[in-house]
C-alpha positions in Angstrom: 32.1 32.8 -28.9 28.9 31.4 -30.3 27.8 28.0 -30.7 24.6 26.2 -32.1 23.2 22.6 -30.9 19.4 21.2 -31.1 19.2 20.8 -27.3 20.6 22.2 -24.5 20.3 19.8 -21.1 21.5 21.8 -17.8 22.8 19.5 -14.8 24.5 15.9 -15.3 23.1 14.5 -12.6 20.9 10.7 -13.4 18.0 13.2 -14.7 20.1 15.3 -17.0 22.6 12.0 -18.2 18.8 10.8 -18.7 17.7 13.1 -21.2 20.9 13.7 -23.0 20.8 10.0 -23.8 17.3 9.8 -25.1 17.7 12.8 -27.0 21.3 11.5 -28.5 19.5 8.4 -29.9 16.6 10.4 -31.4 19.6 12.1 -33.3 19.7 15.5 -31.7 22.5 17.4 -31.3 22.9 18.1 -27.1 25.3 20.2 -25.5 25.0 19.0 -21.9 26.1 22.2 -19.0 27.2 20.8 -15.7 28.0 23.8 -12.9 30.5 20.9 -10.7 33.5 19.5 -12.2 31.5 16.2 -12.0 28.2 15.0 -10.7 28.7 15.4 -7.0 25.0 15.7 -5.8 22.0 13.4 -5.2 23.0 11.1 -8.0 26.0 9.7 -6.8 25.1 9.4 -3.1 22.6 7.0 -3.3 22.3 2.8 -3.3 22.6 2.6 -6.9 19.3 0.5 -6.5 17.1 0.0 -9.4 13.8 -0.6 -7.5 10.7 -1.6 -9.6 9.3 -3.5 -6.9 8.7 0.0 -4.8 7.0 1.4 -7.7 3.0 1.6 -8.1 1.7 -0.8 -10.5 1.0 0.0 -13.9 2.9 3.3 -15.5 5.3 3.4 -12.4 6.0 0.1 -12.7 6.2 0.0 -16.5 8.8 2.9 -15.9 11.0 1.3 -13.7 10.9 -1.6 -15.9 12.0 0.8 -19.1 14.7 2.1 -17.1 15.7 -1.3 -15.8 16.4 -2.2 -19.7 18.3 1.0 -20.6 20.6 0.3 -17.8 21.0 -2.7 -19.3 21.9 -1.6 -22.8 24.5 1.0 -21.1 25.8 -1.3 -18.9 26.5 -3.6 -22.2 28.2 -0.4 -23.8 30.1 1.0 -21.1 31.3 -1.9 -19.1 29.7 -0.2 -15.8 29.3 -1.9 -12.8 25.5 -3.6 -13.1 24.3 -6.5 -11.0 20.7 -8.3 -11.7 20.8 -8.9 -7.6 17.2 -9.0 -7.5 15.6 -8.4 -4.0 14.5 -10.3 -0.7 11.8 -7.9 2.0 12.3 -10.0 5.1 9.6 -10.1 7.8 10.4 -11.2 11.2 6.7 -10.6 12.6 3.4 -11.6 11.6 1.9 -8.4 11.2 4.5 -7.8 8.2 4.1 -11.2 6.9 0.4 -10.4 6.5 1.7 -7.6 4.4 3.9 -9.4 1.9 1.0 -12.4 1.7 -1.7 -9.4 0.6 0.7 -8.0 -2.0 2.0 -11.5 -3.2 -1.5 -12.6 -4.1 -2.5 -9.6 -5.9 1.1 -9.5 -7.5 0.2 -11.4 -10.7 -2.9 -9.4 -11.5 -1.0 -5.9 -10.8 2.3 -7.0 -13.3 4.4 -7.7 -10.4 7.4 -10.4 -11.0 7.6 -11.4 -7.5 7.2 -14.4 -5.4 6.2 -15.3 -1.4 9.0 -17.5 0.2 8.6 -19.8 3.2 11.8 -19.2 5.7 13.4 -22.5 4.3 13.3 -21.5 0.5 15.1 -17.8 1.6 18.4 -19.8 1.9 18.3 -20.6 -1.9 18.8 -16.8 -2.7 21.3 -16.0 0.3 22.8 -16.8 3.5 23.7 -13.5 4.7 20.4 -13.2 6.7 19.7 -14.4 10.1 17.0 -17.0 10.1 16.2 -16.9 13.8 12.7 -15.8 13.9 11.9 -15.5 10.1 8.9 -15.7 8.8 9.4 -15.2 4.9 10.3 -12.9 2.9 9.4 -11.4 -0.8 11.7 -12.4 -3.7 11.7 -10.2 -6.6 13.9 -10.6 -9.6 13.9 -7.3 -11.1 16.0 -5.4 -8.9 19.3 -4.4 -9.9 22.5 -2.6 -8.5 24.6 0.0 -9.9 27.8 1.9 -8.5 26.2 5.5 -8.9 29.9 6.9 -8.6 31.4 4.8 -11.4 27.6 4.8 -13.4 27.9 8.9 -13.8 31.2 9.1 -15.4 31.0 6.0 -17.3 27.5 7.2 -19.0 28.7 10.9 -19.6 32.1 9.5 -21.4 30.0 7.4 -23.3 27.7 10.5 -24.4 30.7 12.4 -25.1 32.5 9.3 -27.2 30.0 7.4 -28.8 26.8 9.8 -29.1 28.6 13.1 -30.0 27.1 15.1 -27.0 29.2 17.9 -26.1 29.6 18.5 -22.1 31.0 21.1 -20.5 31.7 20.3 -16.7 33.0 22.9 -14.2 30.4 24.9 -16.5 27.4 27.0 -14.8 24.5 28.3 -17.2 24.4 31.9 -15.8 21.1 32.7 -17.8 18.6 31.6 -20.1 17.0 34.2 -22.8 15.8 31.8 -25.6 16.7 30.8 -28.4 20.3 31.9 -26.7 22.1 29.8 -23.3 25.1 32.2 -22.0 28.1 30.7 -19.6 30.9 32.5 -18.7 32.7 32.5 -22.3 29.9 30.8 -24.3 26.6 31.8 -25.8 24.7 28.8 -27.2 21.7 29.1 -30.0 19.5 26.2 -28.9 16.1 25.5 -30.0 15.1 23.8 -26.8 16.4 23.5 -23.0 15.7 20.8 -20.6 16.7 21.9 -16.8 17.4 18.8 -15.1 19.2 20.0 -11.9 17.3 19.3 -8.8 16.9 21.8 -6.4 19.1 23.7 -8.0 17.1 25.4 -10.6 15.6 27.8 -8.2 18.7 29.5 -9.2 17.6 30.0 -12.5 13.7 29.7 -12.3 13.3 31.5 -8.5 10.1 32.0 -9.1 8.5 29.0 -10.8 10.6 27.1 -8.0 8.9 29.2 -5.1 5.6 28.0 -6.8 6.3 24.5 -7.2 4.8 21.6 -4.9 8.5 20.9 -3.7 10.0 20.0 -0.4 13.7 19.4 0.0 14.7 15.7 1.3 17.7 14.9 3.4 19.1 11.4 3.9 21.7 9.6 5.6 24.0 6.7 4.4 26.6 4.7 4.7 29.3 2.2 3.5 31.6 -0.4 4.6 35.0 -1.7 3.9 34.9 -4.2 0.8 33.7 -7.4 2.5 36.6 -10.0 3.1 37.2 -13.2 1.1 35.1 -12.2 -1.9 31.7 -12.7 0.4 28.9 -11.9 -1.5 25.3 -10.2 -0.2 23.3 -11.6 -3.4 20.2 -9.8 -3.6 19.6 -6.4 -1.9 17.9 -6.7 1.0 15.2 -4.8 3.3 12.8 -5.6 5.9 9.8 -4.4 7.9 10.4 -1.1 7.3 10.4 -0.5 3.9 7.1 -2.0 3.6 5.8 1.5 5.3 8.2 3.8 2.7 7.4 2.4 -1.1 4.3 3.4 -2.7 3.8 -0.4 -3.8 2.4 -1.1 -0.7 0.2 1.2 0.0 -3.0 -0.4 -1.5 -2.5 -3.5 1.4 -5.3 -3.3 3.9 -2.9 -5.0 6.5 -0.4 -1.9 5.9 -2.1 0.5 8.2 -2.2 -1.6 11.4 1.8 -2.3 10.7 2.3 1.2 10.6 -0.2 2.1 13.7 2.0 -0.4 15.7 5.7 1.3 14.3 4.3 4.4 15.3 3.9 3.4 18.8 7.0 0.8 19.0 9.7 2.8 16.9 8.4 6.1 17.0 12.0 7.7 16.2 12.0 5.3 13.2 9.0 6.9 12.2 10.0 10.7 13.3 13.5 10.4 10.9 11.7 8.8 7.9 14.2 5.6 8.8 13.8 2.6 6.4 16.7 0.0 5.6 18.2 -1.1 2.4 21.4 -2.9 1.9 22.9 -3.4 -1.3 26.3 -4.3 -2.1 28.5 -3.0 -5.1 31.2 -4.9 -7.4 34.0 -3.7 -4.9 32.2 -5.6 -2.5 31.5 -2.5 -0.5 27.8 -2.2 1.1 25.9 0.8 1.2 23.8 0.9 4.2 21.0 3.5 4.9 18.6 5.7 4.8 16.7 8.0 6.4 14.4 11.3 5.7 14.1 14.7 6.6 12.2 17.2 5.2 12.0 21.0 5.1 13.2 24.0 3.0 16.9 23.4 4.0 19.3 21.8 6.4 21.8 21.9 8.9 25.0 20.6 7.2 26.0 18.5 10.1 24.8 14.7 10.4 23.2 13.1 13.1 25.2 10.5 14.3 22.3 9.0 16.8 20.4 8.2 12.9 23.1 6.6 12.0 23.1 4.4 14.9 19.2 3.8 14.5 19.9 2.6 10.8 22.9 0.5 12.2 20.6 -0.9 15.2 17.8 -2.3 12.6 20.5 -3.7 10.0 21.8 -6.0 13.0 18.0 -7.1 13.3 18.0 -9.3 9.7 21.7 -8.7 8.5 24.7 -11.3 8.9 27.7 -9.9 7.2 31.4 -10.6 8.0 32.9 -7.0 8.2 30.6 -3.9 9.7 33.1 -1.5 9.5 32.2 1.9 8.5 34.7 3.4 5.9 32.3 6.3 5.0 29.5 8.1 6.0 27.4 11.1 3.8 24.2 12.9 3.4 22.4 13.7 -0.1 19.6 16.2 -1.0 17.0 15.9 -3.4 13.6 17.5 -3.9 10.5 15.4 -3.6 7.1 16.6 -4.7 4.2 17.4 -2.0 1.2 16.9 -4.4 1.0 12.8 -4.3 2.7 13.2 -8.2 5.4 11.3 -9.0 7.3 13.8 -11.3 7.3 17.1 -12.3 7.5 17.9 -16.1 6.6 21.9 -17.0 7.5 25.0 -18.7 8.4 28.0 -17.0 9.2 29.6 -20.6 8.5 28.7 -24.2 10.7 26.0 -25.2 12.0 25.3 -21.7 11.1 22.6 -19.7 12.0 21.6 -16.2 12.3 18.1 -15.4 12.0 17.1 -11.7 10.5 15.7 -8.5 11.1 12.0 -8.9 11.8 12.2 -5.2 14.6 9.9 -4.4 14.0 7.3 -7.1 16.0 8.9 -10.1 17.7 6.0 -10.4 14.9 3.8 -10.7 12.6 6.2 -13.0 15.3 8.7 -14.7 15.4 6.6 -18.3 12.3 5.8 -18.0 10.8 9.3 -17.5 13.5 10.7 -20.4 12.0 8.4 -23.0 8.4 9.8 -22.1 9.2 13.4 -22.4 11.7 13.0 -25.5 9.1 10.9 -27.0 6.7 13.8 -27.0 9.1 16.2 -28.8 
């Protein structure tokens, strides 16, 4: 059967959903293909955190804030869980505090909305932390928490029911020969194609994938049982190791000595790319992680010692009623190796690959999609 649309989007992860949303908002007739029965990859295997404070000042922070605004629009339209929790970077060592002090001093000029707190001020925002030895914290009001497993399904339903996007779940694209796309039992004529299938674009464009500056990253994460008595975490929490992970802190001169200390005193954490984020979803469960392994592919087996390292560091700052782990999992996503923040290119005329957000899909996808579709 042959059908027609203005634009085809391949991949119903968060990037594909974001592209479909902004294309449909422009009045385009969109068809969205997803090879699985629902989104099951990196877009649901994450914290559900929208994390502007981790982005570099200027373009990337602005992109994150535009994504944040779109999340709020979608939450209002769909009822998906979206909590404006903010975040706290907690520090327990003097060299960690030096990084926060430097960052906070430059923050107004760089456009960040944040505030350096004394230990006494932290209690205004959360009671879920260990206060012994606390040197201070960076409060940012911009971070939000969504439930990624719920969000993907809710957004897809909204696209289909309210924005008239045609969605084909359980439908692999067998080939692209513009202006035609072929699946097992359909042929679509389209003007433009956006391939948003993460590392899977290698199945459609293997040569382009092989030449792209990408490597794969595997992360490990965990989730607790619901916290009893309606206990609330409050802001999403992280600690000193996170300062060495996000690009926003790279401009701080105090960061390099801190990284050197981590390399000497915590080599396993550095080797496995471990830093700690803790968020809480609307069901009261805490999501904890994560680690970063890089390579062309990975063993399917998770490493128990990595989870042990994550939990050990978590206990240095978190005070929660229940630590019982009910789920453990890993995710894999493509990450750029050339220092860029995204990968948008055309392997052939009227086909664009949108990729390479490097684990920040929840934070950046809607902003990037707005930019890409705005250039049409």
